[in-house]
C-alpha angles and dihedrals in degrees: 000000000000121000118224118266113261090220097071137032116265133188135195125200132201132189104198107307097343128087110228103175145009132174137055119001091255092051093047093045089053092052094044093048092051092047094045091050090052094041107032094171096051120108111231123193120197119198137186099253094225106035096028090224111155115251124208114225126191110219098176118131126356127344089254090056093047091049091050089057093059116106113254115265116244116260113254093201132039115256115271118262118223113249094241096049097077123196118328115268120247121217126212122289133042119338117258108261099179091242121160123216115225136153117273121191117204137159119262093254090054090053089047091054094045090052090061094053122103110257095021134261098313095052092046093049092050091051091049092050094047091049090051091049092053093045094051099036096106096045091044091053092047092050092049091049092049091049091049093050092051092046090055093044092051092049098048109016106036092118096043117114113265095021094136092047091047091051091052090049091050095052090041092054090236103149095175093056093043092054089049095050095048095041093102096040118111108287098242092049093045094050094049093048093051091044090054093043093049089075092057104035131063120259113267118253120244096272093050093046091051091048092051093056 
């Protein structure tokens, strides 16, 4: 099961227990529109494929109209520069770093320490934040993946047998128990839960992998 690329937005759509679309917003909207037109009474849920946040889609009118209402996808490359334009000119003063000024509240001893750091308080704080981000990257990604898996489970599988036990296994990082609890869930739901949880839980050992097949 492939996870969506982090470089572009990705959606996944379910109608009841069946997955009806996965891919870019335009691809999923096309699938959802076709399904909804053929099954007007069906309830369709569209999720962000990484965070499992529910996404509202407007299916009124034609497919072309529905696609026009989608938010524009972010550019993956900077806009091309004409050959005769040359590099952008830089005015006097410090280069633009994209920094944002906000209030920070610290104890006096913290300000005293920051005042002794090379580059001043702002530079020192940015270095501290970047160091903390690098140090916690793996745990942050695991937590986000775990939260995403639970968010999806709660939305589509809250009434499935073993839901409470599966939730405990997910938050307890017990991949073997999670696989056991979701084994009888509908296939599309089970596969997506395990794909999401795979980013938060350790890989199963050989015996667990054989048992899950």
